[in-house]
C-alpha positions as CSV (number, residue, x, y, z in Angstrom):
1,X,89.8,108.3,116.3
2,X,87.6,107.6,113.4
3,X,86.5,104.2,114.6
4,X,85.8,105.5,118.1
5,X,83.8,108.4,116.6
6,X,81.7,105.9,114.6
7,X,81.0,103.7,117.6
8,X,80.0,106.7,119.6
9,X,77.6,107.9,117.0
10,X,76.1,104.4,116.6
11,X,75.7,104.0,120.3
12,X,74.5,107.4,121.3
13,X,72.5,108.8,118.4
14,X,69.9,107.7,115.8
15,X,72.0,109.0,112.9
16,X,72.7,106.8,109.8
17,X,76.5,106.4,109.6
18,X,78.4,105.9,106.3
19,X,82.2,105.3,106.5
20,X,84.6,105.8,103.6
21,X,88.1,104.7,104.1
22,X,90.8,103.4,101.7
23,X,92.4,101.4,104.5
24,X,96.1,102.4,104.3
25,X,98.8,100.6,106.3
26,X,97.4,102.2,109.5
27,X,93.8,101.2,108.7
28,X,92.2,98.1,110.2
29,X,88.6,97.2,109.2
30,X,88.3,95.0,112.3
31,X,87.9,98.2,114.4
32,X,84.3,98.5,113.0
33,X,83.7,95.1,111.4
34,X,81.1,94.1,114.0
35,X,79.1,97.3,113.3
36,X,79.2,96.6,109.5
37,X,78.0,93.0,110.0
38,X,75.2,94.1,112.3
39,X,74.3,96.8,109.7
40,X,74.7,99.6,112.2
41,X,76.9,101.5,109.7
42,X,77.7,101.3,105.9
43,X,81.2,101.0,104.7
44,X,82.8,101.9,101.4
45,X,86.4,101.0,100.5
46,X,87.5,104.1,98.7
47,X,90.0,106.9,98.6
48,X,88.5,110.3,99.5
49,X,90.2,111.7,96.4
50,X,88.1,109.5,94.2
51,X,85.4,111.3,92.0
52,X,83.0,108.5,93.1
53,X,82.7,110.3,96.4
54,X,79.9,112.5,94.9
55,X,77.9,109.4,94.0
56,X,78.2,108.1,97.5
57,X,77.1,111.4,99.0
58,X,74.1,111.5,96.7
59,X,73.1,107.8,96.9
60,X,73.4,107.7,100.7
61,X,71.7,111.1,101.0
62,X,74.5,112.3,103.2
63,X,73.9,115.7,104.8
64,X,77.0,116.0,107.0
65,X,80.6,115.0,106.5
66,X,83.2,114.6,109.3
67,X,86.6,114.4,107.8
68,X,89.0,112.3,109.9
69,X,90.9,111.1,106.8
70,X,94.6,112.0,107.0
71,X,98.1,110.8,106.9
72,X,99.2,111.7,110.4
73,X,102.6,110.3,111.5
74,X,105.1,113.2,111.5
75,X,108.1,110.8,111.0
76,X,106.5,109.4,107.9
77,X,105.8,112.9,106.6
78,X,109.5,113.6,106.8
79,X,110.3,110.5,104.8
80,X,107.3,110.6,102.4
81,X,105.8,114.1,102.3
82,X,104.0,113.5,98.9
83,X,101.4,111.1,100.5
84,X,100.5,113.8,103.1
85,X,99.8,116.4,100.4
86,X,97.8,114.0,98.3
87,X,95.5,112.8,101.2
88,X,95.4,115.7,103.6
89,X,95.1,118.5,101.0
90,X,93.8,117.0,97.7
91,X,91.6,114.5,99.5
92,X,90.1,117.3,101.5
93,X,89.7,119.4,98.4
94,X,87.9,116.6,96.7
95,X,85.5,116.1,99.6
96,X,84.6,119.8,99.9
97,X,84.3,120.1,96.1
98,X,81.6,117.4,95.8
99,X,80.0,118.3,99.2
100,X,79.2,121.8,97.7
101,X,77.8,120.2,94.6
102,X,75.5,118.0,96.7
103,X,74.6,120.9,99.1
104,X,75.5,119.2,102.3
105,X,74.4,120.9,105.5
106,X,77.6,120.5,107.5
107,X,81.3,119.8,106.9
108,X,83.4,119.2,110.0
109,X,87.1,119.1,109.6
110,X,89.2,117.3,112.2
111,X,92.5,119.1,112.6
112,X,95.4,119.1,115.0
113,X,97.1,121.2,117.6
114,X,100.3,120.9,115.6
115,X,99.1,123.6,113.2
116,X,100.0,126.0,115.9
117,X,103.6,124.8,116.1
118,X,105.7,124.9,119.2
119,X,104.1,126.8,122.1
120,X,107.0,127.6,124.4
121,X,105.0,129.6,126.9
122,X,101.3,129.9,127.6
123,X,98.6,128.3,125.5
124,X,97.2,128.6,122.0
125,X,93.6,129.7,121.6
126,X,91.7,129.3,118.4
127,X,93.0,132.7,117.0
128,X,96.6,131.8,117.5
129,X,98.6,132.0,114.3
130,X,99.6,128.9,112.3
131,X,103.3,128.0,112.6
132,X,103.5,124.4,111.2
133,X,107.0,122.8,111.3
134,X,106.6,119.4,109.5
135,X,105.1,118.3,106.2
136,X,102.3,116.8,108.3
137,X,101.3,119.9,110.2
138,X,101.7,122.0,107.1
139,X,99.3,119.8,105.2
140,X,96.7,120.1,107.9
141,X,97.2,123.9,108.1
142,X,96.9,124.1,104.3
143,X,93.6,122.2,104.1
144,X,92.2,124.3,107.0
145,X,93.0,127.5,105.0
146,X,91.4,126.1,101.9
147,X,88.3,125.1,103.7
148,X,88.0,128.5,105.4
149,X,88.3,130.1,102.0
150,X,85.4,127.9,100.8
151,X,83.3,129.0,103.7
152,X,83.9,132.7,102.8
153,X,83.6,132.3,99.1
154,X,81.0,129.6,98.6
155,X,79.2,129.5,101.9
156,X,80.5,126.1,103.0
157,X,78.8,125.2,106.3
158,X,82.2,124.6,108.0
159,X,83.1,123.6,111.5
160,X,86.7,122.8,112.6
161,X,88.1,121.0,115.6
162,X,91.7,121.0,116.5
163,X,92.6,118.0,118.7
164,X,95.5,117.3,121.0
165,X,97.3,113.9,121.2
166,X,94.8,111.0,121.4
167,X,95.5,107.6,123.0
168,X,93.5,104.5,123.6
169,X,92.5,101.2,122.0
170,X,92.7,100.4,118.3
171,X,95.5,102.9,117.6
172,X,98.1,101.9,115.0
173,X,101.3,101.2,117.0
174,X,103.5,103.9,115.5
175,X,102.2,106.5,117.8
176,X,104.1,106.9,121.1
177,X,101.8,105.1,123.6
178,X,100.8,102.0,121.5
179,X,104.4,101.8,120.1
180,X,105.8,101.7,123.7
181,X,103.2,99.1,124.8
182,X,103.5,96.8,121.8
183,X,107.3,96.9,121.7
184,X,107.4,96.1,125.4
185,X,105.1,93.2,124.9
186,X,107.4,91.9,122.2
187,X,110.4,92.2,124.6
188,X,111.8,95.2,122.6
189,X,112.9,98.6,124.0
190,X,110.8,101.7,123.6
191,X,112.1,104.2,121.1
192,X,112.3,107.9,122.1
193,X,113.4,110.8,120.0
194,X,116.3,112.9,121.3
195,X,116.2,113.0,125.1
196,X,112.4,112.6,125.3
197,X,111.9,116.0,126.7
198,X,109.2,117.2,124.2
199,X,105.9,118.0,125.9
200,X,102.6,116.9,124.4
201,X,99.0,117.4,125.6
202,X,97.1,114.1,126.0
203,X,93.4,113.1,125.9
204,X,91.7,109.7,126.0
205,X,90.2,109.0,122.6
206,X,86.7,108.3,123.9
207,X,86.6,111.7,125.7
208,X,87.9,113.4,122.5
209,X,85.3,111.9,120.1
210,X,82.5,112.7,122.6
211,X,83.5,116.4,122.4
212,X,83.7,116.2,118.6
213,X,80.1,114.9,118.5
214,X,79.1,117.8,120.8
215,X,80.6,120.3,118.3
216,X,79.0,118.5,115.4
217,X,75.5,118.6,117.0
218,X,75.8,122.0,118.7
219,X,78.7,124.0,117.3
220,X,78.4,127.4,115.5
221,X,79.1,127.2,111.8
222,X,82.2,129.1,110.9
223,X,83.9,128.6,114.3
224,X,87.0,126.6,115.3
225,X,87.1,124.6,118.5
226,X,90.2,123.5,120.3
227,X,89.7,120.1,121.9
228,X,92.4,119.8,124.5
229,X,92.8,118.6,128.0
230,X,95.2,120.9,129.8
231,X,97.1,117.7,130.7
232,X,100.7,117.8,129.5
233,X,103.6,115.4,129.9
234,X,107.0,115.0,128.4
235,X,107.5,111.9,126.3
236,X,109.8,110.6,129.0
237,X,107.1,110.9,131.5
238,X,104.6,109.1,129.3
239,X,106.9,106.2,128.7
240,X,107.7,105.9,132.4
241,X,103.9,105.8,133.1
242,X,103.6,103.0,130.5
243,X,106.5,101.1,132.1
244,X,104.8,101.6,135.5
245,X,101.4,100.3,134.3
246,X,103.1,97.2,132.9
247,X,105.2,96.6,136.1
248,X,108.5,97.2,134.3
249,X,109.7,100.4,135.9
250,X,112.5,98.5,137.6
251,X,114.1,97.9,134.2
252,X,113.5,101.4,132.8
253,X,117.2,102.0,132.0
254,X,117.4,98.9,129.8
255,X,113.9,99.2,128.2
256,X,114.2,102.7,126.7
257,X,116.4,103.4,123.7
258,X,117.0,107.0,122.6
259,X,117.2,107.6,118.8
260,X,118.3,110.7,116.8
261,X,115.8,113.4,117.1
262,X,113.8,114.3,114.1
263,X,114.4,117.8,112.5
264,X,112.9,120.7,114.3
265,X,110.9,118.5,116.7
266,X,108.4,120.8,118.4
267,X,109.3,121.3,122.0
268,X,105.9,121.8,123.5
269,X,102.2,121.8,122.5
270,X,99.6,123.5,124.7
271,X,96.0,124.6,123.8
272,X,93.4,126.7,125.5
273,X,90.3,124.6,125.3
274,X,86.7,124.8,126.5
275,X,87.3,121.4,128.2
276,X,90.5,121.7,130.3
277,X,89.4,119.1,132.8
278,X,91.7,116.0,132.3
279,X,93.3,114.9,135.6
280,X,96.3,112.8,136.5
281,X,94.1,110.0,137.9
282,X,92.1,110.0,134.6
283,X,95.3,109.6,132.6
284,X,96.6,106.8,134.6
285,X,93.3,104.9,134.6
286,X,92.8,105.4,130.9
287,X,96.5,104.4,130.2
288,X,95.9,101.1,132.2
289,X,92.8,100.4,130.2
290,X,94.9,101.0,127.0
291,X,97.7,98.7,128.1
292,X,95.1,96.0,129.0
293,X,93.5,96.3,125.6
294,X,96.8,95.8,123.7
295,X,97.7,92.9,126.0
296,X,94.3,91.2,125.3
297,X,94.3,91.9,121.6
298,X,97.7,90.8,120.3
299,X,96.0,89.6,117.1
300,X,94.7,93.0,116.3
301,X,97.9,95.1,116.1
302,X,100.2,94.1,113.2
303,X,103.5,92.5,113.6
304,X,105.6,95.3,112.0
305,X,108.9,96.9,112.8
306,X,107.7,100.2,114.1
307,X,111.3,101.5,114.2
308,X,111.2,101.5,110.4
309,X,108.8,104.4,110.6
310,X,111.1,106.4,112.7
311,X,113.2,109.3,111.5
312,X,116.8,108.3,110.7
313,X,119.4,111.1,110.3
314,X,120.3,111.7,106.7
315,X,117.5,109.5,105.3
316,X,114.4,111.7,105.7
317,X,114.2,113.2,102.2
318,X,113.3,109.9,100.4
C-alpha cells in the first residue's frame, strides 16, 4: 500500500514526498527505487521508533505525515506479538510525539477493518465499537485510541482511514492472493486456513490509495473514514478465482491444501463505506492484472517458504 501511495502522490500531485522505512522482511526497496533514482521522492532507511525521526521532520520541513508503517500479518502476530506492539504502538507513539514537537499540520493514520472484529451480520460504520481478536488488530486498535487521545488532549490534527483487504502488485507473498499466485507458479499447493469459509472485503490497492489521498487532501480533521468496497468473498472463492485466472481450475482439488485454522479466526469482515462501488468485473479484471504482474516479475518476490509464516497448532506462543 505504501509504495502505491507514494507512486500516486508523485504522479498526481506536486507534493514533495519523503519515505521513511526500516525495510523489514516484507519491505522491498525496488518498489520505489526508480522514483528515488529519478529524485521524485526522498528515502530514509530508518525505524519510525528512532528519535532521529524528529530531525527528518524538521530538516525536510514535513507538514503532513501518513503512517502506513505496521506489522500486518495476523499469523505472524500470533507467533511474534512483541514486534507488533513495538512497531504498531510504540512506533506510532514516536511519530506523533515528534510530530507535535514540530507542529505538523496533518497526521493521517492508516488503520484496518480488523479493529472492528468479526461482523456476523450487517456492516460496521465508523462508530462501530472496537472488538479486536488478534495481537495485530489489537495493536492497530491501541494506536488508534492513543492518537485519538492526542487529538483531544494536545490538538493533534488527526485523520484516520480504516481499509479493507488490499490486493495488487508488489505485495509480499504471505497475504492470501500473492501467496496463492506465487505458490502456484512454483508448483506448490495454495494453503487455506480451516475450511476457507472466512469472508473478507476486497479492494484493488490503486483504488484504495486514491481514496486515501482524497481523505488526506479533503478530509475533515478529527474524523474516521472507512475505505471499503462492499465486495466480499470467502477465502475459498478468492482462491478459486486465482486458479481460474491462471487456467488451473481443472486441478483445484489437488492445488489447495487446508491447514489448521488459526485461533479465533474472524468469520466475516464488512464495512459501510462512502465508496461501496466495487464490482465483480472489477475484481476479476484487477485479479488478472495482479496475476500477470507476479508472472512477469518472478525476480521481485522473494523465494521464501510462505508456509513458515502460517499458524501451526500448538506453536503460536513463541
